[in-house]
VOBA-1610 file (N, C-alpha, C; in pm, whole numbers, padded with zeros to 5 digits, always signed):
BEGIN
Met-07073-01738+00890Met-06943-01685+00856Met-06947-01534+00834Thr-07051-01483+00774Thr-07063-01338+00754Thr-07073-01267+00887His-07139-01331+00986His-07156-01267+01116His-07022-01243+01185Ser-06928-01336+01172Ser-06799-01319+01238Ser-06717-01207+01173Lys-06734-01184+01042Lys-06660-01078+00974Lys-06720-00940+01004Glu-06849-00934+01022Glu-06917-00805+01040Glu-06866-00730+01164Pro-06860-00795+01281Pro-06809-00723+01398Pro-06665-00678+01380Ala-06583-00757+01311Ala-06444-00718+01288Ala-06438-00592+01202Arg-06520-00584+01098Arg-06526-00464+01013Arg-06574-00344+01093Thr-06674-00368+01175Thr-06728-00260+01258Thr-06622-00211+01356Arg-06550-00305+01418Arg-06443-00267+01512Arg-06334-00190+01440Glu-06298-00236+01321Glu-06194-00168+01243Glu-06237-00026+01205Ala-06363-00012+01164Ala-06415+00121+01129Ala-06415+00212+01252Gly-06455+00155+01366Gly-06455+00233+01490Gly-06315+00276+01530Ala-06219+00186+01513Ala-06079+00217+01546Ala-06024+00325+01453Lys-06060+00317+01326Lys-06013+00417+01230Lys-06072+00555+01262Arg-06201+00556+01295Arg-06265+00682+01332Arg-06199+00741+01457Arg-06172+00656+01555Arg-06107+00700+01680Arg-05969+00759+01649Arg-05891+00691+01562Arg-05758+00743+01524Arg-05770+00879+01459Leu-05870+00895+01372Leu-05890+01024+01306Leu-05926+01133+01407Met-06008+01100+01503Met-06047+01199+01605Met-05927+01239+01690Glu-05848+01140+01731Glu-05729+01169+01811Glu-05628+01251+01731Ala-05610+01214+01605Ala-05518+01288+01519Ala-05567+01431+01498Ala-05698+01447+01479Ala-05754+01582+01461Ala-05725+01668+01583Ala-05746+01613+01703Ala-05720+01689+01825Ala-05573+01729+01834Asp-05484+01636+01803Asp-05340+01662+01812Asp-05295+01763+01706Val-05329+01739+01581Val-05281+01824+01472Val-05341+01965+01482Val-05470+01974+01513Val-05533+02105+01525Val-05470+02183+01641His-05437+02114+01749His-05370+02182+01861His-05233+02234+01820Arg-05158+02153+01748Arg-05022+02192+01710Arg-05018+02297+01598Gln-05112+02290+01504Gln-05106+02378+01387Gln-05214+02485+01384Gly-05321+02465+01463Gly-05436+02554+01454Gly-05534+02502+01351Ala-05659+02537+01366Ala-05764+02486+01277Ala-05746+02537+01135Glu-05712+02662+01120Glu-05704+02720+00985Glu-05589+02661+00904Arg-05478+02635+00968Arg-05360+02583+00896Arg-05366+02433+00872Thr-05453+02364+00943Thr-05462+02219+00932Thr-05544+02179+00810Thr-05496+02080+00738Thr-05571+02027+00624Thr-05620+01886+00657Ile-05716+01840+00581Ile-05765+01703+00598Ile-05649+01606+00573Ala-05563+01638+00479Ala-05448+01551+00449Ala-05354+01542+00570Asp-05335+01653+00642Asp-05250+01651+00763Asp-05305+01552+00865Ile-05436+01557+00885Ile-05500+01469+00984Ile-05494+01324+00937Ala-05520+01300+00809Ala-05514+01165+00753Ala-05373+01106+00772Arg-05272+01188+00743Arg-05133+01143+00757Arg-05102+01107+00903Ala-05144+01192+00996Ala-05118+01167+01138Ala-05191+01042+01188Ala-05310+01016+01131Ala-05389+00899+01172Ala-05351+00774+01095Glu-05263+00790+00995Glu-05223+00679+00908Glu-05345+00618+00839Val-05427+00708+00784Val-05548+00670+00710Val-05539+00734+00572Pro-05566+00661+00465Pro-05564+00725+00333Pro-05663+00842+00328Val-05621+00951+00264Val-05703+01073+00260Val-05844+01044+00211Gly-05857+00962+00110Gly-05989+00931+00056Gly-06080+00865+00158Asn-06023+00789+00250Asn-06103+00721+00353Asn-06159+00818+00457Val-06093+00932+00475Val-06137+01030+00575Val-06280+01071+00549Tyr-06315+01090+00421Tyr-06446+01140+00384Tyr-06558+01042+00417Tyr-06524+00917+00439Tyr-06623+00819+00482Tyr-06671+00851+00624Tyr-06581+00909+00705Tyr-06612+00938+00845Tyr-06646+01086+00869Phe-06576+01173+00798Phe-06592+01317+00817Phe-06596+01384+00680Lys-06703+01453+00651Lys-06722+01511+00517Lys-06645+01641+00496Thr-06620+01716+00604Thr-06554+01847+00591Thr-06447+01862+00699Lys-06364+01962+00680Lys-06263+01993+00781Lys-06331+02039+00910Asp-06440+02113+00899Asp-06511+02156+01020Asp-06562+02038+01101Glu-06602+01931+01034Glu-06643+01811+01108Glu-06524+01751+01183Leu-06405+01761+01124Leu-06285+01714+01194Leu-06250+01805+01311Val-06270+01935+01295Val-06246+02028+01407Val-06346+01998+01519Ala-06470+01970+01483Ala-06570+01931+01584Ala-06527+01801+01652Ala-06468+01710+01575Ala-06417+01584+01633Ala-06303+01612+01730Ala-06218+01710+01696Ala-06110+01748+01787Ala-06168+01800+01919Leu-06272+01880+01910Leu-06338+01929+02032Leu-06398+01814+02112Ser-06454+01716+02043Ser-06508+01597+02111Ser-06397+01523+02185Glu-06280+01517+02124Glu-06166+01454+02190Glu-06124+01531+02314His-06123+01665+02304His-06090+01746+02422His-06190+01717+02534Glu-06317+01706+02497Glu-06420+01676+02597Glu-06399+01537+02655Arg-06364+01441+02571Arg-06341+01304+02620Arg-06224+01301+02719His-06116+01372+02685His-06000+01378+02775His-06037+01445+02907Leu-06115+01552+02899Leu-06160+01621+03020Leu-06244+01527+03105Asn-06336+01455+03043Asn-06420+01362+03119Asn-06338+01251+03185Leu-06235+01202+03115Leu-06147+01100+03175Leu-06072+01158+03294Leu-06021+01279+03279Leu-05948+01344+03388Leu-06039+01365+03508Val-06157+01420+03485Val-06251+01448+03592Val-06294+01318+03661Ser-06312+01213+03583Ser-06348+01084+03639Ser-06240+01034+03734Glu-06115+01051+03694Glu-06001+01013+03780Glu-05998+01099+03906Leu-06011+01230+03888Leu-06004+01322+04002Leu-06119+01300+04099Asn-06235+01262+04048Asn-06351+01240+04135Asn-06334+01120+04228Arg-06234+01039+04203Arg-06204+00926+04293Arg-06140+00974+04422Leu-06082+01095+04419Leu-06022+01151+04539Leu-06134+01197+04632Pro-06121+01169+04762Pro-06233+01198+04852Pro-06252+01346+04887Asp-06147+01426+04871Asp-06151+01564+04916Asp-06148+01661+04797Pro-06240+01759+04792Pro-06241+01854+04680Pro-06112+01935+04668Arg-06048+01961+04780Arg-05919+02033+04776Arg-05816+01951+04699Glu-05813+01821+04728Glu-05719+01732+04659Glu-05753+01718+04511Arg-05883+01720+04481Arg-05924+01714+04340Arg-05874+01836+04264Leu-05891+01954+04325Leu-05845+02077+04259Leu-05693+02076+04243Lys-05623+02030+04346Lys-05477+02022+04337Lys-05434+01919+04232Gly-05512+01812+04219Gly-05484+01713+04114Gly-05501+01773+03975Leu-05602+01858+03960Leu-05621+01929+03833Leu-05500+02016+03801Ile-05455+02090+03902Ile-05338+02177+03884Ile-05214+02094+03852Asp-05198+01980+03919Asp-05085+01890+03888Asp-05091+01842+03743Gly-05212+01816+03696Gly-05229+01776+03556Gly-05184+01886+03461Trp-05218+02010+03493Trp-05173+02123+03412Trp-05021+02133+03413Ala-04962+02114+03532Ala-04816+02121+03543Ala-04752+02011+03458Gly-04814+01894+03456Gly-04761+01782+03379Gly-04767+01804+03228Gln-04851+01898+03185Gln-04863+01929+03043Gln-04789+02057+03005Arg-04699+02101+03091Arg-04636+02232+03070Arg-04559+02242+02939Asp-04488+02137+02898Asp-04410+02146+02774Asp-04502+02163+02653Leu-04616+02097+02657Leu-04714+02112+02549Leu-04771+02254+02550Ala-04798+02307+02669Ala-04850+02444+02679Ala-04747+02545+02629Val-04620+02521+02660Val-04514+02612+02614Val-04510+02614+02462Arg-04525+02499+02403Arg-04514+02490+02257Arg-04641+02534+02184His-04759+02498+02241His-04883+02519+02164His-04997+02583+02243Gly-04979+02613+02371Gly-05088+02669+02450Gly-05184+02561+02496Cys-05294+02604+02556Cys-05398+02510+02602Cys-05473+02456+02480Pro-05492+02324+02471Pro-05561+02268+02353Pro-05699+02330+02329Thr-05783+02333+02430Thr-05919+02384+02411Thr-05921+02536+02406Gly-05845+02600+02493Gly-05843+02747+02496Gly-05789+02807+02368Ser-05682+02750+02315Ser-05624+02800+02190Ser-05723+02784+02075Leu-05789+02669+02072Leu-05886+02644+01965Leu-06008+02736+01981Ala-06053+02757+02103Ala-06166+02846+02128Ala-06133+02988+02082Ala-06012+03035+02111Ala-05971+03169+02069Ala-05968+03180+01917Glu-05916+03077+01851Glu-05910+03078+01705Glu-06051+03073+01644Leu-06135+02985+01695Leu-06270+02970+01640Leu-06356+03093+01669Gly-06327+03163+01776Gly-06401+03283+01811Gly-06382+03396+01711Lys-06280+03387+01627Lys-06254+03490+01526Lys-06331+03465+01396Arg-06394+03348+01387Arg-06473+03315+01268Arg-06607+03385+01275Asp-06666+03408+01160Asp-06798+03470+01155Asp-06911+03369+01153Glu-06881+03244+01119Glu-06987+03144+01104Glu-06939+03008+01153Gly-07029+02915+01154Gly-06992+02776+01181Gly-07042+02721+01313Gly-07047+02801+01418Gly-07095+02753+01547Gly-06995+02672+01626Leu-06876+02646+01569Leu-06777+02569+01643Leu-06724+02646+01763Asp-06729+02781+01757Asp-06686+02862+01870Asp-06776+02835+01991Val-06905+02816+01966Val-07000+02786+02073Val-06968+02648+02132Glu-06934+02553+02048Glu-06899+02419+02094Glu-06772+02423+02179Ala-06673+02501+02137Ala-06550+02515+02217Ala-06582+02575+02353Gly-06668+02676+02354Gly-06709+02737+02480Gly-06782+02638+02570Arg-06860+02550+02511Arg-06932+02448+02589Arg-06834+02354+02659Val-06726+02317+02590Val-06627+02227+02650Val-06557+02298+02766Ile-06523+02424+02749Ile-06461+02500+02858Ile-06559+02515+02974Arg-06685+02535+02943Arg-06789+02547+03048Arg-06796+02420+03132Leu-06774+02303+03071Leu-06775+02177+03148Leu-06668+02180+03256Leu-06550+02229+03222Leu-06442+02239+03321Leu-06479+02340+03429Leu-06529+02457+03387Leu-06568+02560+03484Leu-06672+02506+03582Thr-06769+02433+03533Thr-06875+02379+03619Thr-06818+02279+03718Trp-06727+02193+03671Trp-06667+02095+03762Trp-06587+02166+03871Val-06507+02265+03833Val-06426+02339+03931Val-06518+02412+04029Glu-06623+02472+03978Glu-06721+02540+04063Glu-06779+02443+04166Asp-06811+02322+04123Asp-06865+02221+04215Asp-06766+02189+04327Gln-06638+02189+04296Gln-06536+02160+04398Gln-06533+02271+04502Phe-06535+02395+04456Phe-06534+02508+04549Phe-06663+02510+04632Arg-06773+02474+04571Arg-06901+02469+04644Arg-06893+02362+04754Glu-06834+02245+04720Glu-06820+02139+04819Glu-06727+02181+04932Leu-06630+02267+04902Leu-06542+02319+05006Leu-06613+02423+05093Gly-06733+02464+05051Gly-06807+02562+05128Gly-06760+02705+05105Arg-06692+02728+04994Arg-06641+02862+04965Arg-06751+02952+04912Pro-06752+03079+04957Pro-06847+03173+04896Pro-06804+03203+04752Asp-06900+03231+04667Asp-06877+03264+04527Asp-06798+03156+04451Pro-06848+03032+04452Pro-06776+02925+04382Pro-06762+02951+04232Glu-06859+03020+04174Glu-06850+03050+04030Glu-06733+03145+04002Gly-06719+03247+04085Gly-06607+03342+04069Gly-06473+03275+04092Leu-06466+03186+04191Leu-06341+03115+04218Leu-06305+03023+04101Ala-06406+02960+04042Ala-06382+02873+03926Ala-06328+02955+03810Leu-06386+03072+03786Leu-06335+03160+03680Leu-06191+03201+03707Thr-06160+03229+03833Thr-06023+03267+03869Thr-05925+03154+03840Leu-05961+03032+03882Leu-05870+02919+03865Leu-05853+02883+03717Val-05961+02867+03645Val-05952+02830+03503Val-05891+02945+03423Gly-05924+03068+03459Gly-05863+03184+03393Gly-05713+03189+03416Ala-05670+03152+03536Ala-05526+03148+03565Ala-05456+03045+03476Tyr-05522+02930+03455Tyr-05464+02829+03367Tyr-05455+02880+03223Gln-05562+02941+03175Gln-05559+02994+03039Gln-05451+03101+03025Gly-05441+03187+03126Gly-05338+03291+03122Gly-05197+03235+03125Met-05173+03137+03212Met-05038+03081+03220Met-05003+03007+03091Ser-05102+02941+03030Ser-05077+02870+02904Ser-05041+02969+02793Leu-05116+03078+02787Leu-05089+03181+02686Leu-04951+03243+02706Leu-04920+03280+02830Leu-04791+03345+02857Leu-04674+03248+02839Ala-04691+03125+02885Ala-04584+03026+02867Ala-04556+03004+02719Asn-04664+03001+02639Asn-04650+02984+02496Asn-04585+03107+02432Ala-04631+03224+02467Ala-04578+03348+02407Ala-04432+03370+02445Leu-04397+03338+02570Leu-04261+03360+02619Leu-04171+03239+02600Arg-04232+03125+02560Arg-04159+02998+02548Arg-04084+02967+02678Asp-04157+02984+02789Asp-04096+02971+02921Asp-04176+02874+03008Pro-04125+02750+03028Pro-04196+02654+03113Pro-04203+02698+03258Gly-04112+02787+03298Gly-04113+02837+03435Gly-04242+02909+03470Val-04308+02968+03370Val-04436+03035+03394Val-04536+02934+03450Val-04544+02817+03388Val-04637+02714+03434Val-04596+02665+03572Asp-04467+02640+03593Asp-04421+02591+03723Asp-04456+02688+03835Arg-04426+02816+03814Arg-04452+02916+03918Arg-04601+02935+03944Glu-04679+02941+03836Glu-04823+02963+03853Glu-04891+02842+03915Cys-04850+02723+03877Cys-04911+02603+03938Cys-04877+02596+04087Ala-04755+02631+04124Ala-04717+02633+04266Ala-04801+02737+04341Arg-04820+02853+04280Arg-04900+02959+04343Arg-05045+02914+04359Leu-05101+02851+04256Leu-05240+02804+04263Leu-05258+02694+04366Thr-05159+02605+04377Thr-05166+02498+04477Thr-05165+02557+04617Ala-05079+02656+04640Ala-05075+02723+04771Ala-05207+02793+04799Trp-05266+02851+04697Trp-05396+02919+04710Trp-05503+02819+04753Ile-05507+02703+04688Ile-05604+02599+04725Ile-05581+02551+04868Asp-05453+02535+04906Asp-05420+02491+05042Asp-05464+02591+05147Ser-05477+02716+05107Ser-05513+02820+05205Ser-05662+02815+05243Phe-05743+02740+05167Phe-05886+02731+05196Phe-05912+02630+05307Glu-05987+02672+05404Glu-06030+02580+05510Glu-06155+02508+05461Ala-06168+02382+05498Ala-06290+02309+05463Ala-06406+02365+05546Ala-06526+02359+05487Ala-06645+02411+05559Ala-06681+02320+05674
//
């Protein structure tokens, strides 16, 4: 009888931790790391504040959890895009994903980029390095697509594409203009279409 209860408790604890991680990613994106409190994340996850400390001892651990969520979402997206047979289509799928998130970008900017910029202003903690690592994962994947297309300087092209996304997210947010994302995504898609396969 104890054995049947144990997995249920373990599943419940895992589900609670997952809710906290998802809530951390969402709340930190909307409010920023500095303005977010543990209570904000607990409320969003529908977990009593006291229970949060069982899973995460500090707010920085929750910010690290938010970064883990960004990485998980990126891995899911890349896994989906990798099902497409052509690297050009994969890159265009990435751009379509950015376009689909335009309202969120207008309101709060890029989840990982905004957090990386905020964490980069800190003097300690190492979370800025972790944010950079998550962005590097995207850059590496994009670089691999350009390399498969046979393009010269795939690293530079990856920086151009990901930099364009960060720029459009920042400008759309600053100007509160979804048209920035629409126009830039259309321009980037046309740019990808202009590449001939090797």
